[in-house]
Each structure stands twice: as structure tokens, then as C-alpha cells.
C-alpha positions as a Markdown table, in Angstrom:
| # | Residue | x | y | z |
|---|---|---|---|---|
| 1 | Unk | 230.8 | 26.4 | 90.1 |
| 2 | Unk | 228.4 | 29.4 | 90.3 |
| 3 | Unk | 226.8 | 28.8 | 93.2 |
| 4 | Unk | 230.2 | 27.4 | 96.3 |
| 5 | Unk | 229.9 | 29.6 | 99.7 |
| 6 | Unk | 230.8 | 32.8 | 99.7 |
| 7 | Unk | 232.8 | 34.4 | 102.8 |
| 8 | Unk | 232.6 | 38.7 | 103.0 |
| 9 | Unk | 235.1 | 40.2 | 106.2 |
| 10 | Unk | 234.8 | 43.2 | 107.0 |
| 11 | Unk | 236.4 | 44.7 | 110.9 |
| 12 | Unk | 236.0 | 41.1 | 112.5 |
| 13 | Unk | 232.8 | 40.7 | 111.2 |
| 14 | Unk | 232.3 | 37.8 | 109.1 |
| 15 | Unk | 229.6 | 36.8 | 106.7 |
| 16 | Unk | 228.8 | 33.1 | 105.4 |
| 17 | Unk | 226.4 | 33.3 | 102.0 |
| 18 | Unk | 225.6 | 30.3 | 101.3 |
| 19 | Unk | 223.6 | 30.7 | 97.4 |
| 20 | Unk | 223.9 | 26.9 | 97.0 |
| 21 | Unk | 222.0 | 26.1 | 100.4 |
| 22 | Unk | 218.6 | 28.1 | 99.4 |
| 23 | Unk | 220.5 | 31.6 | 98.8 |
| 24 | Unk | 220.9 | 32.2 | 102.6 |
| 25 | Unk | 223.3 | 33.4 | 104.8 |
| 26 | Unk | 224.9 | 31.2 | 107.3 |
| 27 | Unk | 226.4 | 32.8 | 109.5 |
| 28 | Unk | 227.2 | 35.7 | 111.5 |
| 29 | Unk | 230.1 | 36.3 | 112.8 |
| 30 | Unk | 230.8 | 38.9 | 114.8 |
| 31 | Unk | 234.5 | 39.1 | 117.3 |
| 32 | Unk | 233.9 | 35.5 | 117.2 |
| 33 | Unk | 230.3 | 35.7 | 118.1 |
| 34 | Unk | 228.4 | 33.5 | 116.3 |
| 35 | Unk | 225.5 | 35.3 | 115.5 |
| 36 | Unk | 222.5 | 33.0 | 113.4 |
| 37 | Unk | 221.8 | 29.5 | 114.6 |
| 38 | Unk | 223.5 | 26.6 | 112.6 |
| 39 | Unk | 222.8 | 23.6 | 110.7 |
| 40 | Unk | 221.3 | 24.3 | 106.9 |
| 41 | Unk | 218.0 | 24.6 | 107.0 |
| 42 | Unk | 218.5 | 27.7 | 109.9 |
| 43 | Unk | 220.7 | 30.8 | 109.4 |
| 44 | Unk | 218.8 | 33.2 | 107.2 |
| 45 | Unk | 217.0 | 32.2 | 105.0 |
| 46 | Unk | 215.2 | 35.2 | 101.9 |
| 47 | Unk | 210.9 | 34.5 | 102.0 |
| 48 | Unk | 210.7 | 35.0 | 98.3 |
| 49 | Unk | 208.2 | 35.5 | 96.5 |
| 50 | Unk | 205.8 | 35.3 | 99.4 |
| 51 | Unk | 206.5 | 35.6 | 103.4 |
| 52 | Unk | 205.2 | 33.5 | 105.4 |
| 53 | Unk | 202.1 | 30.8 | 105.5 |
| 54 | Unk | 200.0 | 31.5 | 102.3 |
| 55 | Unk | 196.2 | 30.0 | 102.8 |
| 56 | Unk | 195.5 | 27.1 | 101.4 |
| 57 | Unk | 198.7 | 27.6 | 99.3 |
| 58 | Unk | 196.6 | 29.3 | 96.9 |
| 59 | Unk | 196.5 | 33.5 | 95.7 |
| 60 | Unk | 194.2 | 35.2 | 93.1 |
| 61 | Unk | 196.2 | 37.3 | 90.0 |
| 62 | Unk | 193.5 | 39.3 | 88.8 |
| 63 | Unk | 190.7 | 36.3 | 88.4 |
| 64 | Unk | 193.3 | 33.4 | 87.8 |
| 65 | Unk | 193.2 | 31.1 | 90.9 |
| 66 | Unk | 196.7 | 28.8 | 91.3 |
| 67 | Unk | 197.9 | 26.8 | 93.6 |
| 68 | Unk | 201.1 | 26.2 | 95.1 |
| 69 | Unk | 201.8 | 23.2 | 97.2 |
| 70 | Unk | 201.7 | 23.2 | 100.9 |
| 71 | Unk | 204.9 | 22.3 | 102.3 |
| 72 | Unk | 203.2 | 23.1 | 105.5 |
| 73 | Unk | 199.7 | 21.7 | 105.5 |
| 74 | Unk | 197.6 | 23.1 | 105.5 |
| 75 | Unk | 199.1 | 26.0 | 104.1 |
| 76 | Unk | 201.9 | 27.4 | 102.0 |
| 77 | Unk | 205.0 | 28.5 | 103.8 |
| 78 | Unk | 207.6 | 31.1 | 103.0 |
| 79 | Unk | 208.2 | 30.6 | 99.6 |
| 80 | Unk | 210.2 | 28.6 | 97.0 |
| 81 | Unk | 213.2 | 29.7 | 96.9 |
| 82 | Unk | 214.9 | 29.0 | 100.5 |
| 83 | Unk | 215.2 | 24.9 | 99.3 |
| 84 | Unk | 217.0 | 26.2 | 95.5 |
| 85 | Unk | 220.2 | 26.6 | 94.3 |
| 86 | Unk | 221.0 | 30.5 | 93.5 |
| 87 | Unk | 224.2 | 31.7 | 91.2 |
| 88 | Unk | 226.3 | 33.8 | 92.3 |
| 89 | Unk | 226.7 | 37.2 | 89.3 |
| 90 | Unk | 229.5 | 38.6 | 91.8 |
| 91 | Unk | 231.7 | 39.2 | 94.6 |
| 92 | Unk | 233.9 | 41.6 | 96.7 |
| 93 | Unk | 235.4 | 40.6 | 100.0 |
| 94 | Unk | 232.1 | 42.5 | 101.4 |
| 95 | Unk | 230.0 | 42.6 | 98.5 |
| 96 | Unk | 228.3 | 39.6 | 96.7 |
| 97 | Unk | 225.4 | 39.7 | 94.1 |
| 98 | Unk | 223.2 | 35.9 | 93.5 |
| 99 | Unk | 220.3 | 35.6 | 91.2 |
| 100 | Unk | 217.3 | 33.1 | 91.0 |
| 101 | Unk | 215.8 | 31.8 | 87.9 |
| 102 | Unk | 211.8 | 32.0 | 88.9 |
| 103 | Unk | 210.7 | 28.7 | 88.6 |
| 104 | Unk | 207.8 | 25.6 | 88.9 |
| 105 | Unk | 205.7 | 25.8 | 91.1 |
| 106 | Unk | 206.0 | 29.6 | 90.8 |
| 107 | Unk | 203.2 | 30.0 | 87.9 |
| 108 | Unk | 205.5 | 33.6 | 86.3 |
| 109 | Unk | 208.9 | 33.8 | 85.3 |
| 110 | Unk | 211.5 | 36.5 | 87.0 |
| 111 | Unk | 214.3 | 36.8 | 88.8 |
| 112 | Unk | 214.7 | 37.6 | 92.3 |
| 113 | Unk | 218.4 | 39.3 | 93.2 |
| 114 | Unk | 220.3 | 39.3 | 97.0 |
| 115 | Unk | 222.4 | 41.8 | 97.6 |
| 116 | Unk | 224.9 | 40.4 | 100.8 |
| 117 | Unk | 226.4 | 44.1 | 101.7 |
| 118 | Unk | 228.8 | 43.9 | 104.4 |
| 119 | Unk | 231.0 | 46.9 | 107.0 |
| 120 | Unk | 232.1 | 46.8 | 109.7 |
| 121 | Unk | 229.4 | 47.3 | 111.6 |
| 122 | Unk | 226.5 | 46.4 | 109.8 |
| 123 | Unk | 225.1 | 43.5 | 107.2 |
| 124 | Unk | 222.7 | 45.4 | 104.9 |
| 125 | Unk | 220.3 | 43.0 | 103.2 |
| 126 | Unk | 218.7 | 44.1 | 99.2 |
| 127 | Unk | 217.0 | 42.1 | 97.8 |
| 128 | Unk | 214.8 | 42.8 | 94.3 |
| 129 | Unk | 212.2 | 40.8 | 91.9 |
| 130 | Unk | 211.6 | 41.6 | 88.7 |
| 131 | Unk | 209.2 | 40.1 | 86.1 |
| 132 | Unk | 210.1 | 38.6 | 82.9 |
| 133 | Unk | 206.2 | 38.8 | 81.1 |
| 134 | Unk | 203.1 | 39.4 | 82.9 |
| 135 | Unk | 202.3 | 41.2 | 86.0 |
| 136 | Unk | 202.4 | 39.0 | 89.7 |
| 137 | Unk | 201.3 | 39.6 | 93.6 |
| 138 | Unk | 205.0 | 39.1 | 95.5 |
| 139 | Unk | 206.6 | 39.9 | 99.1 |
| 140 | Unk | 210.5 | 39.8 | 100.4 |
| 141 | Unk | 210.7 | 38.9 | 103.4 |
| 142 | Unk | 213.4 | 38.1 | 105.4 |
| 143 | Unk | 214.5 | 35.1 | 108.3 |
| 144 | Unk | 216.8 | 35.0 | 110.8 |
| 145 | Unk | 217.2 | 32.3 | 113.4 |
| 146 | Unk | 219.8 | 34.5 | 115.5 |
| 147 | Unk | 220.5 | 32.7 | 118.9 |
| 148 | Unk | 219.0 | 33.1 | 122.1 |
| 149 | Unk | 222.7 | 32.3 | 123.9 |
| 150 | Unk | 225.8 | 33.0 | 122.9 |
| 151 | Unk | 226.7 | 32.0 | 126.3 |
| 152 | Unk | 225.4 | 34.7 | 128.3 |
| 153 | Unk | 222.4 | 35.2 | 129.5 |
| 154 | Unk | 219.8 | 35.0 | 127.1 |
| 155 | Unk | 218.4 | 37.7 | 123.9 |
| 156 | Unk | 216.1 | 40.6 | 125.1 |
| 157 | Unk | 214.1 | 41.4 | 122.5 |
| 158 | Unk | 213.3 | 45.1 | 122.6 |
| 159 | Unk | 209.9 | 46.8 | 120.0 |
| 160 | Unk | 207.4 | 49.4 | 119.9 |
| 161 | Unk | 204.7 | 48.7 | 117.4 |
| 162 | Unk | 201.6 | 50.2 | 116.5 |
| 163 | Unk | 200.0 | 47.5 | 116.0 |
| 164 | Unk | 199.6 | 44.0 | 116.8 |
| 165 | Unk | 197.8 | 41.1 | 113.8 |
| 166 | Unk | 195.4 | 38.8 | 115.4 |
| 167 | Unk | 196.3 | 36.1 | 114.6 |
| 168 | Unk | 193.7 | 32.8 | 113.9 |
| 169 | Unk | 193.8 | 29.0 | 114.9 |
| 170 | Unk | 195.4 | 28.6 | 111.7 |
| 171 | Unk | 197.7 | 30.5 | 112.1 |
| 172 | Unk | 197.5 | 33.4 | 109.3 |
| 173 | Unk | 196.2 | 36.9 | 110.2 |
| 174 | Unk | 192.2 | 37.9 | 111.0 |
| 175 | Unk | 192.6 | 41.2 | 109.3 |
| 176 | Unk | 191.5 | 42.6 | 113.2 |
| 177 | Unk | 194.5 | 44.7 | 114.5 |
| 178 | Unk | 194.9 | 44.9 | 118.2 |
| 179 | Unk | 197.4 | 46.1 | 120.7 |
| 180 | Unk | 200.6 | 44.8 | 120.6 |
| 181 | Unk | 200.7 | 41.9 | 123.7 |
| 182 | Unk | 203.3 | 40.4 | 125.1 |
| 183 | Unk | 205.4 | 37.6 | 123.9 |
| 184 | Unk | 206.3 | 34.6 | 123.4 |
| 185 | Unk | 205.1 | 35.5 | 120.2 |
| 186 | Unk | 204.3 | 33.5 | 116.6 |
| 187 | Unk | 203.1 | 37.1 | 114.8 |
| 188 | Unk | 202.8 | 40.0 | 112.9 |
| 189 | Unk | 203.1 | 44.1 | 114.2 |
| 190 | Unk | 202.7 | 46.8 | 112.2 |
| 191 | Unk | 205.2 | 49.6 | 112.1 |
| 192 | Unk | 204.2 | 52.2 | 110.1 |
| 193 | Unk | 207.2 | 54.2 | 110.2 |
| 194 | Unk | 209.4 | 51.4 | 109.7 |
| 195 | Unk | 211.0 | 48.0 | 111.2 |
| 196 | Unk | 213.0 | 48.9 | 114.6 |
| 197 | Unk | 213.6 | 46.0 | 116.7 |
| 198 | Unk | 216.6 | 45.7 | 119.2 |
| 199 | Unk | 217.6 | 42.3 | 120.7 |
| 200 | Unk | 220.1 | 42.6 | 123.3 |
| 201 | Unk | 222.6 | 39.9 | 124.1 |
| 202 | Unk | 223.5 | 41.3 | 128.0 |
| 203 | Unk | 227.4 | 42.2 | 128.5 |
| 204 | Unk | 227.9 | 41.1 | 125.4 |
| 205 | Unk | 226.6 | 42.5 | 121.8 |
| 206 | Unk | 223.2 | 45.1 | 121.0 |
| 207 | Unk | 221.5 | 44.6 | 117.5 |
| 208 | Unk | 219.3 | 46.0 | 115.8 |
| 209 | Unk | 217.0 | 45.3 | 112.8 |
| 210 | Unk | 216.0 | 48.2 | 110.8 |
| 211 | Unk | 213.8 | 48.3 | 107.3 |
| 212 | Unk | 212.0 | 50.4 | 105.7 |
| 213 | Unk | 208.9 | 48.6 | 105.5 |
| 214 | Unk | 206.2 | 48.2 | 108.2 |
| 215 | Unk | 205.5 | 44.2 | 108.8 |
| 216 | Unk | 207.9 | 42.0 | 110.9 |
| 217 | Unk | 207.3 | 38.7 | 112.5 |
| 218 | Unk | 208.8 | 38.2 | 116.0 |
| 219 | Unk | 208.8 | 34.1 | 116.7 |
| 220 | Unk | 210.4 | 33.2 | 119.1 |
| 221 | Unk | 208.6 | 30.3 | 120.7 |
| 222 | Unk | 211.6 | 27.0 | 119.9 |
| 223 | Unk | 214.1 | 27.5 | 122.8 |
| 224 | Unk | 217.5 | 27.7 | 120.8 |
| 225 | Unk | 216.7 | 30.7 | 118.5 |
| 226 | Unk | 214.1 | 33.2 | 118.1 |
| 227 | Unk | 214.6 | 35.1 | 114.5 |
| 228 | Unk | 212.9 | 38.5 | 113.7 |
| 229 | Unk | 211.8 | 38.3 | 110.2 |
| 230 | Unk | 211.3 | 42.6 | 108.2 |
| 231 | Unk | 208.5 | 41.8 | 105.5 |
| 232 | Unk | 206.6 | 44.4 | 102.8 |
| 233 | Unk | 203.4 | 42.5 | 103.7 |
| 234 | Unk | 201.9 | 40.6 | 106.4 |
| 235 | Unk | 201.2 | 36.0 | 106.1 |
| 236 | Unk | 198.6 | 35.3 | 103.3 |
| 237 | Unk | 199.5 | 39.4 | 101.9 |
| 238 | Unk | 200.0 | 37.9 | 98.1 |
| 239 | Unk | 195.5 | 37.9 | 98.7 |
| 240 | Unk | 195.4 | 40.7 | 101.2 |
| 241 | Unk | 197.7 | 42.9 | 100.4 |
| 242 | Unk | 199.2 | 42.1 | 97.5 |
| 243 | Unk | 201.9 | 44.0 | 96.0 |
| 244 | Unk | 202.2 | 43.7 | 92.5 |
| 245 | Unk | 205.7 | 43.4 | 90.6 |
| 246 | Unk | 205.0 | 45.0 | 86.7 |
| 247 | Unk | 207.7 | 45.2 | 84.2 |
| 248 | Unk | 208.3 | 48.5 | 84.9 |
| 249 | Unk | 208.3 | 48.5 | 88.7 |
| 250 | Unk | 210.2 | 45.5 | 90.0 |
| 251 | Unk | 209.2 | 45.0 | 94.1 |
| 252 | Unk | 212.6 | 46.4 | 96.5 |
| 253 | Unk | 212.8 | 45.8 | 99.9 |
| 254 | Unk | 216.1 | 46.3 | 102.3 |
| 255 | Unk | 217.1 | 45.1 | 106.6 |
| 256 | Unk | 220.2 | 46.4 | 108.2 |
| 257 | Unk | 222.0 | 44.5 | 110.9 |
| 258 | Unk | 223.5 | 46.4 | 112.9 |
| 259 | Unk | 224.7 | 46.1 | 116.0 |
| 260 | Unk | 227.5 | 47.0 | 118.8 |
| 261 | Unk | 229.6 | 45.1 | 121.5 |
| 262 | Unk | 228.4 | 46.2 | 124.9 |
């Protein structure tokens, strides 16, 4: 099988990559502590070829309007690949490369590649989208569900954003930028110097989520887990801030999660 689970190990860290379940990270264990919420819909899944909610499931490419299925009515959410089976290209003890060829309902032919690279104190995730034919707008993001509690005190989320996207009643950014507000959040923030968010489980572990991208969605309204989601644009970004994938220029992004024991 090309989509069997893959286990990466380095030091006391272990990562489960699940190509057959949406190309997600199914687990991240550090010194026996499982950092990610367990379950088929959780772990950390790729958001591609768009992130978060897409207004009414529609986007434009030039003058062409495309309609996608409304998997979170009235919107389409989180891309098309988290429910798909990916293929394993290659693996080693510390690295895995998996791919997914874009198919309907996405209207353009292309390939998504994910690289998972594990070190003793960091996991680096790289994702790219390339086109086989026409240019198209796309986004890349990651949606990790970090356990709120690892057996001690609840996690603390620390970050300093330049702005917070105002969220409309439809959960989409209105286009206005606000000074960041205290949580709880299901909100998109701008970090022009790059995403830099620290999760601290007091007395246990500190984990930094970093990316050169400037957009991050923070979601902590659920009891069991918190999400820190680096992405290449805001929700509905296919419409408001499109990044084109062209035959000569793929879209690529990277996030690194680094940790230390406390």
C-alpha cells in the first residue's frame, strides 16, 4: 500500500504520519506526552488548496467563477485534501514525503506535496502546490489540534500580533483590522515578521509554532484542544488575497514546531 501509516522518530520524539487519512499528522509524542488531540478528524491536517472558510464556496480565477461543495454551510471550509488518501513518495527514519493529485471538486489539475522532517526537538512541515496546466489561486495552511491539557495545568497561548482581522457574523474577515483582543478566539491575526506563537503547558513543555508566513488563525473555543494555524493568507483569501500557482512558480510554505521540556 502507498498510504499506510508512517512513524518517524528522533530522540524522544515520535510522529505518526497518516497518508491514508487526509495526509495528516496523527500524533506527536515527546517524552511519552501526546501533544495532539487523538481521533480521525484531529491530529494536524493540511488545509489546501484553501484555508478556513471560503465565502459561499465560491472563488474567481480571472473572470471564471467556480463553485465548490458547501461542507460547512453556507461556506466551504479547509480545502479538499483532509478527507483524501495521499500517496507516499519516500520515507526514512526521520523524514516522509507524501503527495496528492488535485481532483474534483477542485477545478484545476495540480499536485500537492508535503514533507515532514523530524529532529530531536523540532518538527518541520513543508507543503507546496504546483499546477499541471492552468494557473490558479491557492492557499496552504496547517490545522493542528494541540491538547489543552497534558495531565497538569491547561496550556497557555502567547503571541504578539500586529492586528486582528475583524470577524463578521458569517465568521469571515470583514476587511477591517483591529487591535488584537483577548480570547477566547476563533480569529485570524497578522504577524508581518512571521508567525510566532508559544504554547506553554506549565511545568511540562513549551512549544513554539513558527512560520515565515504572516497569517495565523488561533482557535481555543473548544474544551479539549487549541489550534494554532499558520497559513499563506486569511480565511476567504482565494477571493481577497489570491496567491497564484503558475506553471513556473509553485506556492510553497513551511512551519516549524520546536519544543523544550520544562
